[in-house]
N, C-alpha and C positions, 0 to 999 in steps of 0.2 A: 439476427439472433436465432439460434437454433432452438427448436421446440423440444429436442431430445433432452430429458431431464438430467441425464448423467454426463452431459458435456462438461469438459474442464471449465470451471468458473472463470479462469483467466482468459478464456477465449472471448468472454463478453465484457471483460474489464478493460475496455480500450484505453481509458485515461490512465489507469494504473499500469498497464503494459507499456505504454509510451514512456511513463515516468521511470519504470525500472530499466527499460532499454537505454534511457539517457544517462543513467548513473554509471560512471566509470570508477569513481573512488567513493566508497561507502563512508569514509571518514569525513567527506565534505558535505554530506547531506545534513540539512538542518530540520528542526521540528516544523518550521513554517512550510518547508517543502512538502512535508507529509500531510499536515492537517490544515494548512492554509487554504487549499483549494477544496471546496465542498464536494466536487465530483470525485476527486482522487480519494478524499477521506471516506466517502460513502463506499466506494469500491474496495478500499483497503479493509474496512471493518467487515464487509461481507466476505472478503477472501480469508481473513483470519478465522472467522467462524466456520468456514468451509473446510479449511485444511488442518484445524487443530487436532482432529482425530488421528491423522497420519503422523503428526509430529509430537504426539504425547507419549509414544511408546518408548520407554528408556531401554528396555531389554526385550528381545524377542519380538517379532512382527513389527511392521512399520519401518521407519528410517531411524537409524542411530546416528547421533551427531557428537562429534568431539570438539570441545572448545579449544581454539588455538590461543596460546598465551601471547600477549602483545610483547614486542621486543623491549628489553630494558631501556630505561631512560639514560641519556648521557649525563655528563657532568653538569651541563647547563640545565638539566631537568627537562630537556626536550625529548621528544620521541613520539612515536605514533600511539594515539589513544584508541585506535580502532580495534574492534573485537570481531572475530569471525569464527566460524566452525566449518568443518568439512563433513560430508556425508560418508558413511561407512559402507554404502551400497556400491555395487559394482556397475551401476548404470552409467551410461555416457552422460557427462555433465554438459549436455547440449542445450543451447539457449532456448530451444523451442520446447523442452520437456517441462512437465508440470513441476517435478521435484526441484528443478533448477530455479524456476521462477519463485516457488515458495521459499526455497532456501535463501535466495537473494533478498526477498522481502523481510524475512526474519532476521537475516544478518544485518540489515539496515536498522531494524527496530532495536537490536541489542547493543548498538553502538553507545558508548558512554554519553556522547553529546546528545543523543536522541532521548535516552532514558532520563538524563538530567534535565533536558529541556521540557519533557512532559511533566516531570515533578515540579519544575519551576512554574508551569501553568497553574498547577494546583496551589502552590505557595501564593502566587499573585492573586488567585481567585478569592482567597480569604478576605483580604482588605477590600477587594472589588465588591464582593457581595455585601460586605458591611456598609460601604458607602452607599450602595444602591438601596439598602434597607433604610438608612438614615434619610435619604432623599424622599423615599416613599412615605415615611412617617411624617416628615415635614409637610409634604403635599396634602396628606390626609388631614392633618391638624389645621392647616390653612383653610381647607375646604369646610371643615366642620365649624371653624370659628366664623367664617364668612356667612354661612347659612346654617345655624344650629338646628338640627332636626328636633321635632317635638317628641318623638317616641323612638324607642330602640328599633322598631320595625322600619321606620322612615330612614333612620341612619343606615341600616343594612341595605335598604333598597338604593340609597344614594351612593354608597360605596360600590355596590354591584354595577350600577350604571357607569361609574368612573372606570371600573375595571374593564367592562365590556367595551366602552368607548376607546380605551387605551389599546386594547387588543386589536380592535378593528382598524384603528389608525396605523398600528405597527404593521399589520398585514398588508396594507396598501402601499407602504413605503418599502424601499430597498433595504437590504440588511445593513444595519448600523454597525459602528465599531463595537458598541457594547454587545450587540447580538452576536457578532462574529467572535468576540472573546468568549461569550458563554458557550458557543458551539465548540470552540477549541478546547475549553476546559472539560466539557462533556466527553469529547473525543479522547483527550489525554487520559481521563479516568477509565474509559472503555478499553483502551489499549493496555494500560498498566494492570488492569484487573482481568484481562482475558485469560481463559483457562488454557494457557500454553506454558508448560513447565520450563521451556527454554527461556522465556522472558522472565518468569518469576524466579527461576534459579539465578539468573543474571543479577536481578535486583538484590536478592538476599545475600549473594556471595560477593557483592561489591560494597565494601563498608561505606564509601563516600555516598553512594546512591541511597543505601538503606538509612544512613544517618540523616540525610536530607529529607527523606520521606517521613521518618519518625519525628523530626523536629516540627513538622506541621502541627502536631498535637499541642505544642507549647505556645502556639501563636495566640496572642491576646484576643483577637477578634473571631476566633473559631468558636462561635456560640451555637446554641441549639438550633437556631433558625438558619444557619449558614448551610447551603447545599453541599459545600465541600466536605462536611462531616460524613455524609453518606458515601461520597466518593472514596474518601480515605478508608473508612471502615470496610467497604467492599474490597478494596485492594488488600488490606490486612487479613480479611477473612480468606481470600484466595491463597495468600501466603501460608496461613494456618493450615489450610487443607492440603496443599501440595508440599510444603517445606516446614512442617510443624516443628521438627527437632531443631532446625537451623534458626527458625524464628524465636522459639522459646529460649534458645541459648543467647540470642541477641537481646531479648527482653530481660533475661535474668542478669545480664551484664550492665544494665542501666542502673547507675548508682542513685538516680533520683526518680526511680520508677513510680514509687508511691506518690511523691509530690507532684509528678507530672499528671497523674490521673485525678488526684484529689483536687487539683486546680480546675479540673473540668468536671467536677462532680455533678454539676447541673446540666450536663450534656448527656442525655440518656444513652444515645447510641455508642458513645465512647466508653461509658461505664459498663454497658452490656458486653462490649468486646473485652474489657478488662476482666469482667466476671467470667467470661468464657475461658480466658487464659488461666484463671485460678482453678476452674473446673478440670483442667487437664491434669492436675496434681492429685491422683488417686492413690489409695493405700497400696494397691497391687501394681501400680505403674507410676511411681513418683517422678515428678519433673523438677522438684526443687523450688517451684514458684512460691509455695506457702512459706517455706523457710526464708526465702529472699525478702518477701514483703513483710514478714514478721520482724526480720532484722532491721528493716527500715521503719519500724514502729507504726504500722498502718492502723492498729487498733487505738493507741493513744491519740493519734492525729485525728481519727474520726470522732472520738469522744470530745476532743477540743472544739470541733466544729459545732457540736451540740450545746456547748456552753453559751449561756445568754450574754447579750450585751445590753447596756442601759437603754439604747434606742428601741429595744423591743417592748419596753414598758410604757411607751408614750401613749397617752390617752387622747391626744388632740387630733388623731387621725384614725380612720377605720381600721386600716391594716398597717401598723407601724413597722417600718423596716421590713417590708414584705420580701425583699431579695434575700435577707438573712433567713427568714422563715423558709423560703423555698430551698435554700442550701441545706438547712438543717433537716428538712423533710427528706431530701435526696440522700443525705448521709444515713439517716435512719432506715430508709428503704434498702440501701445497700447492705447495711449491717443485718437487717432482717433476712434479706435474700441469702447472705452468707451463712446465717444460722440455719436456714431452711435446707441448704444443700450439705450442711455439716451435721445432719441429724443421725441418730442411731439407725441402723439398717431397718429395724422393724417399724420405724416412724418415717422412713424416707417417702417423700412425695413422688419422686421419679427415681427409681433405683439406679438407672443408667447414668444419670447426671449427679448422683449423690457422691460426695467425697468423704463422708464420714466425719466423726469428731477429729479435731486437729488442734494445733497449738494456738490458732487464732481464736477459736471459740473458748478454749481453755483460758486464754488471757482475758477474754471478755468477762469471765466470771471471777477473775482474780481479785483479791482484796483491794489492790491499788485502783483498778478500773471501777469496781463497784462503789468504792468510797467517793471517787470522782463523780460518778453518776448521781449519787445521793446528795452529797454536800455541795457540789459545784453546779448542779443542774436542777434537781427536784426541789431542794429546800430553799432555793434563792427566791426572795420576795422583796418588793420595794414598797416603802411606806409612802402613801399619798398625803396630800395636804389635809384631807379631812380625817386623818388618823387611821384610815383603813389600809390594809395591805393588799397589794396586787401580787398574786402568785405567778410563777413562770408556767403558765398553762401549756404553752407549746413544748417546753422542755419536759414537763411531767407527762404529757401525752406521748412524746417520742420515747422516753425511757420506759414507761409502763408497757407500751406495745412491744418494745425490744425484750424486756424481761419476760413477758408472757410468752413470747415466741421461744425464748431460750428454755423455759421450763417445759413447754409442750414438745419441743423437738429433742429433749435430752432426759426423758423420763426413764430412769434406770430400772423401773419395774418391768420394762419390756425387753431388757437385755437378757434374753434366754440363751444366748450363745456362751455357754460356760464350759466348753471343752469336754473333757471326760466326765465332768460333774453334771452335764446336761441331763444324763439319764435319771438323776435324782429328782428332776422336775416333772417327770412324766407321771400321768395318772395311772391308775390300775389297768385301764384299757389301752394304755400306750399313747394316748393323746397328750399333747403338750399341756403342762400345768402352769402354775404361777410361780414366779421367782420368790424365794424366801431368804431370810437373813443368813441361815446356815450355809446354804449353797453359795450364796454371794460371797460370804467371808472365805470359804474354802477356795473358791476360784481366784479371789484377789490375793490370797496368801500364797498360792502356789506360783512362786516367781520363776520357777523353772519352766513350767508349762505355759504360764501366762506372764512373760516378762514385761515390765513397764515400757511404754513407748509413747511417742507423740500422738498416736492415733487412739489412745485409750479413751473410753467413755468419759464424759465430763462429770465431775463431782460438783453438785450445787450446794453443798453444806456451808461452805464459807460465805457464799452469797446470801443464803437464807439467814445466817447468823448476823451478818451486817445489817440486813433489813430489820431483823428483830431488835437489834440494838438501837435502831432509829425509829422504831414504831411510835415512840412518844412524840417525835416531831411530826410524823405523818398524822397522828391523832389530832394534833393541833390544827393541821391544815384541813382535816375533815370537818372539824367543828367550826372552822372559820366561814362566816357568811360571805358569799361571793359578791364582787362589785357588779352591780346591775348594768347591763348595756344601756346605751342611750334609748330613751322612749320606752323603757321596759320597767313597769312598776310592780308586776306580780312577783310572787315568791318563786325563786328558781333554784334548782339543785346546784348548778355550776359545773363546769367541765372538770375542775380540779377534783371535786368530791367524787364525781362519777368515775374518773380514771383511777383514782386511788382505791376506790371500792373494788373496782375490777382487778386491780393489782393484788389487793388483800385476798380476794377469792383464789387467785392463781397461786399466791404464796402458800395459802392453806393447802391447796392441792399438792404443792411441792413438799410441804411438811409431812404429808401422809406417805411419801415414798419410803420404801423399806430401807434404802441406803442411808436415809437421814434419820432413822430411828434405831440405829445400832451404834453403840460406843466403840465396839471392837472394829467395826468396819471403818469408822472415822480414823482410827489409829493406823490401820493398815493402809488407808489411803494416803496418810502423811508419809509413810515409808516409801510408797511408790512415787510420791511427788519428789522426794529427795533424790531417788534414783534417776528420775526423769530430768531433774535439774542438772545433774552431772552429765547426762547424755546430751542435754542441750548445749552445754559448754563445749563438749567435743564436736558437736555438729557445727556450732558457730565457727570454731577454728577450722574445720574442714571446708566450710563454705568460703571463708576468707582466703584460705590457701588456694582454692580453685579459681576464684574470681580474679586473683592477682595475675593469672596468666592471660595474655592477650588472646590466645586461641580459645575456641569453644570448649568449655569443660565438659567432661563426660558426666551424664546424669547419674550413673551408678556411683561414680566417684564422689559426687556431691552429697549423696544421701547415705553413703556408707559410714559416715562419722558417728551415726547414732547407734551402731551395732557393736562397737568395740569396747563397751564398758563392761568390765568384769564385776559381777554382783558380789563376788567374794572380796573385792578390794574396797567396797563402799562401807563407810562407817558413819554412824549417826549419833548425835548427842541425845541422850535420854532426857525426858522431861523432868525426872526427879533429881538428877545430879549432872555434873559436868563430865562424868565418865562416858566413854563411847563404847558401843557394842557393835559387832557386825550384824548385818541384817537378819541372819538366821536366828541368833539368840533373841533379838528384839521381837521377831515374829513369833517365836515359840512362847514368849511371855504373854502374848495376847490370848493364847488359848485359856489362860487362867482367869481372864476377865469375864464376868458374867453380865449379860445384857438384861435390862429390865423387861424388854419385850418378849424374852424367852421364858419368863416366869408367869405361871398361872396364879393370880391373886386369890387368896382365900376370902370369899365373899358370901353373904347371905342377905336375906331381906332385912335382918336386924343389923347387919354390917355391910351396907352396899358399897359399891366402888367409890362413889363420891362421898368422902368423909374427910375430916380434918387430918387424921393420921396419914392417910395415903397422899393427900395433898402436900403435906410436909415432906414426905419421902421423895416424891417426884421432884419437888422444887429443890431439894438438896443437891441433886446431881442429874439434871435433865439431859437427855439427848437433844440434838439441835431441833428435831421436829417438835418435841414437847416444849422446848424453850420458846419457840415462836408462838405456840398456843397459849402458853402462860402469859406472855406479854400481850397477846391479843385480848385475853380476858381481863387482865389487871387494868389495862388502859381503857376499858369500856368501849373499844372500837367495834366489837361485834354488836353490842347493844345500840351504839350510835348508828351503824349502817342499817340495821333492821328497823329501827324506829323511824328512819326516813322513808321506809317503804310506803306508808300510807300518807305521808306528808306531801308527796309528789305523785298524785294519782294518775297522771297521764304520761309519765316518763317510763315507757315500757322497756326501754333499753336497761334502765336502772333496775326495774323489777326483775328482769332476767338475771342480772348480776346477783341480786339478793337470793333468788331461787337457787342459783348455782352454789352460792355460799352455804345455804341451808342443806342442800343435797349432799355437799361434800362432808359436812359435819355428821349427817345421819348415816353416811356410808363409810365413815372413818373407823379406825381401830377403837374398841371399847376399853381395852386394858392399857390405855394411855391417857394423857391429859385431855384427849378428845371427849371423854365422858363428862368433863367439867364444862366443855362448850355445849354439850347436849343439855346439861342441867341449866345452863344460862338460857337456852332457847325456850325451855318449858317453865322455868321458875316464874311465879306470879309477880315477884318484885323486880324481875329483869325483863326479858323479851316477851314472856307470856304469849307464846306463839298461837296456842289454840284459842285463846280469848280474842286475839287480833282477828283470826279467821271468823269466829262466830259473830263478833261485833259487826264486822263488815257486811255479813249477810243478813243480819237482823235490821240494819239501818235501811230505811226506805228512802234511798237517795235517788235523785234523778238529775242528769243521767247517771247510770251506773258507773262507778269509778273504773278507770282503765286497768286496774290491777286484779279484777275479779277472776280472770282466767288463770293468772299466776297463783292466786290463792287456792284454786282447785288443785293445781299441781303440787303446791306445798302440802295441802291436806292429804293428798294421795301418798306423799312421802311419809307423813306422820303415821298413817294407817299401815303402810308397808313396814315401817320401822317397828311399830308395836306388835306386828304380827310375826316378825322375825326374831325379836329379842325379848328377854324378860326385863321389863323396865324396873321392877322392884329390886333387881340386883344392881342397878346402875344408880338410881336416885329416886327418893320419895317424891321429888317435885314432878317427875315425869308421870308417876302413877297418879298423883293428884290431878294433873292436867288432863290426862286421857280418860279418867273416870268421872270427870265432872258432868253434871247434868246438861250443861250447855253444849259440851262437845258431843255427848250422846245424841242430843237433838240434832246437831248439825250433820253428823254422819248418817243418821237414819232418815232425816227429813229433807236434807239438801244434797248431800254428796251422792247418795244412791240415785236420786232422781236426775241429778246432773250427769251421772254416768250414762243413764239411759238416753238422755238427750244427745250426748256426744256419740253414742253408739248407733244412732239412727242413720240409715242409709239415705243420703241426700239425693233427691231426684226421683225417688220411688213414688209411684202414683197409687192411689187407692184402688185395691182390687188387682193390682199388677202382680201376677204370680210367675211371670217368666223371668228367670235369672236371679230372683231374690224372694225372700219370704216376708217382706215387709209390705203391708198394704195400707198406706195412708197418703194423704194429700201432700205433694211436694212443696206446696206453697207455704207450709208451716211445719214446725217440728213439735212433737208432743211427747210427754212421758206416759208410759202405759201401765202404771201400777195401780190404776183406779178401776172403777166399775166399767167405765167406757172411755174411749180416747178423748183426752182434753187437749186442745191446741194451746201451745205456749209459744208466743213469738219472742225469739231471743233478742235481748237488748231492749225490750219494751218495759219501761219502768212501771207501767200500769199492771203488769202481771206479778209484781213483787209480792204483794200480800197473798195472792192465790198460790204462788209458787212456794213461798216459805211456810205458810200456814195452810197446808192442804188438809181437807177434811173428807176426802173422797171415800176413804175406807170406813167412815162413821155413818151413823144414821142421819137422816135429813134434819132432825131437830137438834143435832149437836151444835154447840156454839163454837165460834171461831177460836176462842182461846184454849180449847182443849188440845191443841197441837203440842203443848208442852207437858203432857202427862208423863208419868213415870215410864221409863223405857220398857220394863218388863210387862207392865199392863198393856202398853201399846202393842208390843210384839205378840202378846196373847190374843188381843183382839184382831190383829192383822191375820194371825194364823186361823182364827175362827172365820173371818170374812173370806179368806182364800178358799175355804171348802165350798162356799156357795157361789163362787165367782163364775164358774162355768155355766150354771143355769141362768144366772142373772145376765151374763153377757150374751147368751143365746137370745134372751128376750130383747135386750137392748139392740142387738144386731138387726132384729126385724124392723126396728124403728129407724134405722140408720140408712135411709135411701135404698133399702133392699139389698145392701151389700151383705154377702154371706161369707164370713171368714171367722176363724177361731181366734179370739184375742189371747187365749192362753199361750199361743206359740210365741207371743212377744213379751210375756211377763218375765221379769227378772225375779229369781227366787228371793223370798223374804230373807233378809239378812239381819240378824240381831247385832246390835253394837257390841254386845258382850263377846261375840265371836270374832270381832274385827279388832278389838283392843283388849288389853288384859282385864280379866274379871276381878272380882273382889279377892278371890283366892288365886294369886298369880302363880302359885307353885303347881297348880293343876292345869297343865296345858294339854288340851285334847290331842290324842295321837291316834288317828284312824286312817291308816294308809289304804284301807279298802274302799274308802269313800271316793267317789269320782269327783274331779274338779271341773268337769265339763260344764256343770251348771253354774259355775262361778260367773259373775257378771263382769269379769275383767280385773278382779283384785290383783292376783298374783299367780301367773301360771308357773307350774313346777319347774319347767326348764329355765325360766328366768331366774328363779330363786337359787337354783343350783349353780348358776354362773356367778353369783355374788361372792365376794371375798368373805372369809370367816371373821369372827370377832377377835380372834387371838391367834398367835403363832402356834399354839399348842394344838390347833385343829389339824395340823399336818399329821399328828399321830393318831387323832381320834376320828379322822374322816377318811373317805376313799380318795382324797386328792383334790376334789373340786370344791371343797369348803362346805359341803352339806353333811350334817351329822348322820352317821350310819343309823339304820333302823334299830339295831340292837342297842346302840347308845341311847336312843330316844326312849326305848322301852325301860331303860334303867333310870330315867329321870325321876321316877316316882320314889326311888331310893333317896334317903335324906342326904347322903354324901354327894350324890350326883346332881341333885336339883339346884345346887348353888354355884355351878360353873358358869362363867361369863361366856355364853355361847348362844347360837341361834336356837330358837324353839322350832318345832315342826310346823308345817303349814296348818292354819286353822281351817277346819272344814266348815263350809256354809251349808246349812240344811234348809 
């Protein structure tokens, strides 16, 4: 062997050279001749990888090959099946040249009997590997039954010993027939998936070969554990890379494409390949795959998989019908992945692989599919012998996770691409603003600039309305006590109640979207849906016409059927009569419709938003967003969910859901039915949220409940809300709640101190002045609003009384009970004490191990509760823009407040575009006419 690295590889392939020289008729070579001999096989694979660079250039550079067509068959069907190609180079086809040897090798490999034989190896391997797997399982079961291991560790060690012994035994013996077949299967897969366009082209352009390869997917024993799966997918991936158009044409012509892959939905590698096929169909480069699988009813068939069977409700086993559970989980994961890649561009996880909204996700939120998810999956329950009902926990989990993903990936509030109307969304400084109902309506109405199409954003209004109609059934499930698992006696939340609460929170998020709070937009959406329906009929006809031809259809021809619908020829039946109007007249009539969200209500402290008259007005003709909120309130679902917050003190996942629900309500629109949800949160006879917080912190419980951290987050939301808005213009119940003596105590005595604890730099050591300004022991955390640092160990119940009833700012002879004094008196005394703190702390510092540092640098400014929540006179909100907010202890920084959405749509006219009221508008709030608008108040300055 030559040591020169650039020597022709064929010079060292002695066995392969002898084989090629011995071949006189390429049509007589068999697969066994190629891959039966291990030496020839090894040299063959090495040679293929060495020469593929020279043989992959179709045009320019390298060698160009022209396939020679085989002679036609005679009347008896006989004839030569051999295939060959000739080189277009001018070199001498001398038997000793490298090109000639490589050409001969490839010419052998592309012979029909060779390619068919290689695929036959893969076909046979499916049943072979299945039988081997069954034998191994039987052997393991016999071993475990003979000598049952005492522990899981012992079982694993025993199995490992068996595997090691089997491997060592096989290595000592000669190659068995099974091992030889395994090697041949691996070799067949390597040859069929090699990166040589000549071979791959031959496969894709020969229907019989391609059909035989594709039929492997249908084989019954092609399971997840079968090695053939990875071989097959590797070959298909190579075909996708080198012959994507031809492969997609082949796939699109499969009339049972959807059934083929759904039968293998539990085989992840195959479904991943199917998913990659779908991803090729992008708006700017359509391939017709989405239309094809939509016509084959992929969405209804996936939903059918999610429907429960009676065997899933069996209680006599730990995991009843686990195989169906796995199948349903796989179907849900596929649907969620489809929703993820079909999101709006602004919400795309990976923009390069995102295909945008399409008819599949639109069908997923259609009334027919949503009704099936609700009635045939979520609401199914079985009555047990003891009279209790068992819910479809698995189905509820699957559907809830799917709906949540649909809402998150199709949030219309992020659709800022509104063509020529996008300029209306910009702020005064040119930065992008927020979408509003006026711009959205104008963009949807302009059918010339924005014609309806299958890639339009998804409208979630129909889905939300159907869930609203069924909220009474969901309320019944939420109130239903779960069936306890075996050996569990304690009170449990249950998976059904948790997932439904999570779904309610996301549906509330959905109901806050601008698109779902406009009646005009809903009507223009219905117009666009009807136009799209007629486009779909044209497209279906175009697809059927193209697929009818045996040759590969042109992709542009397949997708052109959606563009030939003339808008002037479309007529719609009006809702009021059977007469029909063309789309232009129907759209023009929508301009006369007034939206409730565009009206600024006339309100005052004497006539707040939450009143019987306004409640009656909204209920008379609600938009779909308000309709959901009305049902949520009437059915006591909001109260039921929040009341469970303290009943399950250690379910932090549920606590997070409740916090999310509360946060959504406090950040929702105020001139909508959302104000009635706010009233429910604060009303003493309903959720009574402030009292829940106060009571939890006054109780001396040990250990502290797991929801204490979430209560701090909730209380921060309450403080932020009452600092941004005028509660007396919304509901008297909110004013009563935030002005109560107990809430004042909590904010001044607990919340402020907790903030200081949370703001401590962990790891800072006492006296450490390098890199931070905090000087205290890292082994504990303290709050620093007292005369000297006092250490509080977080999570230690023994500190409860000291933390809640702090008397550090009082004289030594003060009694412990004085912590509940009137807020104004306490604030006055704190201000008095603060004047003498500097001198006192200098004296204290001399007694503290000689450490010399100024405690004033750590003090949080004294904040009166009257400046964090509305005072008695809520009309007089302080407006002092000259005051610096830098001394604020973290309440609300100005930039954060300016990014929050406004309280009403009218803010677009009264603000500079970012939802924050202009300074000149704030100055006019003292005027009687301006003080009663439902809008944000300015930041409260903390002195």
